[in-house]
Each structure stands twice: as structure tokens, then as C-alpha cells.
VEXLODO-376261 format. One line per field, with one value per residue: residue in three letters; y, x, z of N, C-alpha, C in turn; chain. Coordinates in Angstrom, 1 decimal, padded with zeros to 4 digits. Atoms other than C-alpha are relative to their C-alpha. Layout:
N
aa <- [Ala,...] $
n_py <- [Y,...] $
n_px <- [X,...] $
n_pz <- [Z,...] $
ca_py <- [Y,...] $
ca_px <- [X,...] $
ca_pz <- [Z,...] $
c_py <- [Y,...] $
c_px <- [X,...] $
c_pz <- [Z,...] $
ch <- [A,...] $
// end
This chain:
93
aa <- [Met,Asp,Trp,Ile,Thr,Ser,Phe,Leu,Leu,Phe,Ala,Val,Phe,Phe,Tyr,Val,Met,Met,Arg,Phe,Gly,Cys,Gly,Ser,His,Ala,Val,His,Gly,Tyr,His,Gln,Gln,His,Ala,Ser,Gln,Ser,Glu,Ala,Gly,Asp,Thr,Lys,Asp,Pro,Val,Cys,Gly,Ile,Lys,Val,Gly,Ala,Asp,Ser,His,Tyr,Ala,Glu,Val,Tyr,Gln,Gly,Arg,Glu,Tyr,Arg,Phe,Cys,Ser,Arg,Asn,Cys,Leu,Asp,Lys,Phe,Asp,Ala,Glu,Pro,Gln,Arg,Phe,Ser,Glu,Gln,Gly,Arg,Ala,Ser,Ala] $
n_py <- [-000.6,-001.6,-000.7,000.0,-001.1,-000.9,-000.2,-001.1,-001.5,-000.5,000.5,-001.4,-001.8,000.1,-001.4,-001.2,-001.3,-000.7,-000.5,-000.3,-000.1,-000.4,000.4,-000.2,-001.3,001.1,001.5,-000.7,-000.2,-001.0,-000.7,-001.3,-000.8,-001.1,-000.1,-001.0,-001.2,-000.8,-000.7,-001.6,-000.9,000.5,-000.4,001.6,000.2,-000.6,001.2,000.6,-001.0,000.4,-000.2,000.4,-000.7,-000.7,001.0,000.4,000.4,-000.1,-001.3,-000.7,-001.1,-000.3,-001.3,-000.4,001.0,001.9,001.5,001.5,000.2,002.1,000.9,-000.2,000.2,-001.2,-001.3,-000.1,-000.8,-001.3,-000.6,-000.1,-000.7,-001.1,-001.6,000.8,-000.7,-000.6,-000.5,-001.4,000.5,000.2,-001.3,-000.7,001.0] $
n_px <- [000.4,-000.9,000.1,001.3,-000.1,-000.1,001.4,000.8,-001.2,000.4,001.6,000.0,-000.5,000.5,001.4,000.2,-000.4,001.0,001.1,-001.0,-001.1,000.9,001.2,001.4,001.0,000.7,000.8,001.1,000.9,-000.9,000.6,001.4,000.2,-000.9,000.4,001.2,-000.5,-000.3,001.2,000.2,-000.7,000.5,000.8,000.5,-000.8,000.9,000.3,001.1,000.6,000.0,-000.1,-001.8,-000.8,-000.5,-001.3,-000.3,-001.5,000.2,001.2,-000.7,000.2,000.6,000.6,000.2,000.3,-000.9,000.7,000.7,000.7,000.1,-001.0,-001.0,000.4,000.6,-001.9,-000.4,001.3,-000.2,-001.0,000.5,000.3,-000.1,001.2,000.9,-000.5,-000.3,001.2,000.5,000.8,001.1,000.6,000.1,001.2] $
n_pz <- [-000.6,000.5,000.9,-001.0,-000.7,001.4,001.1,-000.7,000.1,001.3,-000.2,-001.2,001.0,000.9,-000.9,-000.6,001.1,001.1,-000.5,-000.6,000.5,001.8,001.2,-000.6,000.6,001.2,000.1,-000.3,000.4,-000.4,001.0,-000.4,-001.4,000.6,001.2,-001.0,-000.3,000.8,001.0,000.7,001.2,001.0,000.6,001.6,001.0,000.9,001.3,-000.1,-000.8,-001.6,-000.8,-000.4,-001.5,000.0,-000.3,001.6,000.3,001.5,-000.1,000.7,000.0,000.9,000.1,-001.3,-001.5,000.8,-000.2,-000.9,000.7,-001.3,000.7,001.1,000.8,000.2,-000.1,000.9,000.9,-000.5,000.7,001.4,000.5,-001.3,-000.2,-000.1,-001.2,-000.6,000.1,001.2,000.8,000.1,-000.1,001.3,000.8] $
ca_py <- [-049.7,-046.1,-045.5,-045.8,-042.9,-040.9,-040.8,-040.1,-037.1,-035.9,-036.7,-034.1,-031.1,-031.9,-030.9,-028.0,-025.7,-026.8,-026.2,-023.7,-022.4,-021.0,-023.3,-022.3,-019.3,-021.6,-024.2,-021.6,-019.4,-016.2,-015.1,-014.2,-012.6,-010.6,-009.7,-008.3,-006.1,-004.6,-003.7,000.3,000.3,-002.1,-001.5,-003.0,-004.6,-002.6,-005.4,-007.7,-005.6,-008.0,-006.9,-006.3,-005.6,-003.1,-005.7,-006.9,-007.9,-006.9,-002.8,-000.4,003.3,004.6,008.8,009.7,006.7,003.3,000.1,-003.1,-005.5,-009.8,-011.4,-011.3,-012.3,-008.9,-006.8,-008.0,-007.0,-003.8,-003.3,-004.2,-001.6,000.8,003.3,000.9,000.8,003.2,005.7,008.2,005.8,004.6,008.2,009.1,005.5] $
ca_px <- [012.5,014.7,012.6,008.9,010.7,011.7,008.5,006.4,009.3,008.7,004.8,004.9,006.5,004.7,001.0,002.2,003.7,000.7,-001.5,000.4,002.9,003.0,000.7,-002.0,-002.7,-003.8,-006.2,-007.7,-009.1,-006.2,-007.0,-010.4,-009.5,-006.5,-008.6,-011.7,-009.4,-008.1,-011.6,-010.9,-008.2,-010.2,-011.0,-012.7,-010.5,-011.9,-011.8,-013.8,-015.3,-013.7,-012.9,-008.9,-007.2,-004.9,-001.9,-002.7,000.4,-001.1,-001.6,-000.3,-000.6,-002.5,-002.6,-002.0,-003.9,-003.0,-005.2,-005.8,-006.3,-007.5,-004.9,-002.1,-005.0,-006.8,-003.0,-002.6,-006.4,-006.0,-002.6,-004.4,-006.7,-006.6,-008.7,-011.3,-011.0,-009.9,-012.5,-012.1,-013.1,-016.3,-017.2,-017.2,-018.9] $
ca_pz <- [012.0,011.4,008.7,010.5,013.0,009.6,008.3,011.4,012.1,008.3,008.9,012.2,010.4,007.0,009.7,011.5,008.3,006.6,009.3,011.3,008.8,005.3,003.9,006.1,003.9,001.1,002.7,005.1,003.3,003.6,000.0,000.4,003.6,001.9,-001.4,001.2,002.9,-000.3,-001.6,-001.3,-004.0,-005.9,-009.4,-013.2,-015.5,-018.8,-020.7,-018.7,-016.4,-013.2,-010.1,-009.6,-006.5,-006.4,-005.5,-009.5,-011.6,-014.9,-015.0,-017.8,-018.2,-021.1,-021.8,-018.2,-016.1,-015.5,-015.8,-014.2,-015.4,-014.2,-016.7,-019.2,-021.6,-021.1,-020.5,-024.4,-025.7,-023.8,-025.8,-029.0,-029.0,-026.6,-027.7,-027.5,-024.1,-022.4,-020.9,-023.6,-026.0,-024.3,-023.7,-027.4,-028.6] $
c_py <- [001.8,000.6,000.7,001.4,001.4,000.4,000.7,001.6,001.0,000.2,001.7,001.3,000.1,000.5,001.1,000.9,-000.6,000.4,001.5,001.1,001.0,-000.7,-000.1,000.7,-000.9,-000.9,001.3,001.1,002.0,000.8,000.8,001.5,001.3,000.8,001.3,001.0,001.1,000.5,001.8,000.7,-001.5,000.9,-001.1,000.2,000.7,-000.8,-000.7,000.4,-000.4,001.2,000.0,001.0,001.3,000.1,-000.2,-000.4,000.9,001.9,000.3,001.6,001.1,001.6,000.3,-000.9,-000.8,-000.6,-000.3,-000.7,-001.7,-000.5,000.4,-000.2,001.6,001.0,000.3,000.3,001.5,000.9,000.4,001.1,000.4,000.8,-000.2,-000.3,-000.2,000.8,001.4,-000.7,-000.3,001.3,000.5,-001.9,000.1] $
c_px <- [-000.4,-001.1,-001.3,000.6,-000.2,-000.9,-001.2,001.0,-001.5,-001.4,-000.9,-000.1,-000.1,-001.6,000.6,000.8,-001.2,-001.2,-000.1,000.8,-000.2,-001.2,-001.6,-000.8,-001.2,-000.7,-000.6,-000.1,001.3,-000.3,-000.8,000.1,000.4,-000.7,-001.3,000.4,000.6,-001.2,000.0,000.8,-000.6,000.1,-000.6,000.0,-001.3,-000.5,-000.9,-001.1,000.3,000.5,001.2,000.3,001.2,001.8,000.3,001.5,000.2,-000.3,001.1,-000.7,-000.4,-000.7,-000.4,-000.9,000.0,-001.4,000.1,-000.5,000.6,001.3,000.9,-001.1,-000.9,000.6,-000.3,-001.8,-000.2,000.8,-000.5,-000.5,-000.7,-000.7,-001.6,-000.5,000.2,-001.5,000.0,-000.5,-001.4,-000.7,-000.5,-001.2,-001.0] $
c_pz <- [000.4,-000.4,000.0,000.9,-001.6,-000.3,000.6,000.2,-001.4,000.2,000.6,-000.6,-001.3,000.8,000.3,-000.9,-000.4,000.7,000.7,-001.4,-001.3,-001.2,000.1,-000.6,-001.0,000.7,001.6,-000.1,-000.2,-001.0,000.0,001.0,-000.8,-000.9,001.4,000.6,-000.4,-000.7,-000.4,-000.7,-000.9,-001.2,-001.4,-000.8,-001.5,-001.2,000.2,001.0,001.5,000.1,000.1,000.5,-000.4,000.3,-001.6,-001.1,-001.3,-000.1,-001.1,-000.2,-001.4,000.5,001.4,001.4,-000.4,000.6,000.3,-000.6,000.7,-000.6,-000.9,-001.3,-000.6,000.0,-002.5,-001.7,000.5,-001.6,-001.8,-000.6,001.1,000.4,000.6,001.5,000.9,000.4,-001.1,-000.9,000.4,000.7,-001.6,-001.0,000.8] $
ch <- [A,A,A,A,A,A,A,A,A,A,A,A,A,A,A,A,A,A,A,A,A,A,A,A,A,A,A,A,A,A,A,A,A,A,A,A,A,A,A,A,A,A,A,A,A,A,A,A,A,A,A,A,A,A,A,A,A,A,A,A,A,A,A,A,A,A,A,A,A,A,A,A,A,A,A,A,A,A,A,A,A,A,A,A,A,A,A,A,A,A,A,A,A] $
// end
């Protein structure tokens, strides 16, 4: 009988944390709300063209301009041929 009480207490705690605590951000669309609030700082990934927020973890400065990337894969492609994906490279193409 003791284990049932412990299990129910744990279940209630888990439910409350997922509903109102840290888990609620993932479950209730926090990411979409946060992304729509930061649209003013959005830029396009120069490799794939996807909109990237100012809080992107993948960024690099090339010839004095900062470029932001959606993934490590796009950053690696940019590193291989920065002149191809930079604004200066697109202007001369």
C-alpha cells in the first residue's frame, strides 16, 4: 500500500511539472511563440536559405559580416567555400 501512495505522489508531481513547470514550454508551443517574438532579428542562412533567429548557436564572421546558420552542416559547407555563399560571392556570380 505504501508503494501506491508513493507512485501517486510521484505521478501528481510529474503532472504538475509537465503542465506548469519546465515541461510546459515544450508541450505548449513555447518554441513557436519564442521564434515569432524574435522575427525582427531573423536572417537567412546563406547556404540553404532557411530563416535563422538571432539566437542561433551557429555563426561565423567572414570579411567583417556575421553569417548565421541553421545547422552545423550548413556552417561546415560555408567554411569549405565561404566566397561562394557570402554576399560578395553572390554579387560577382
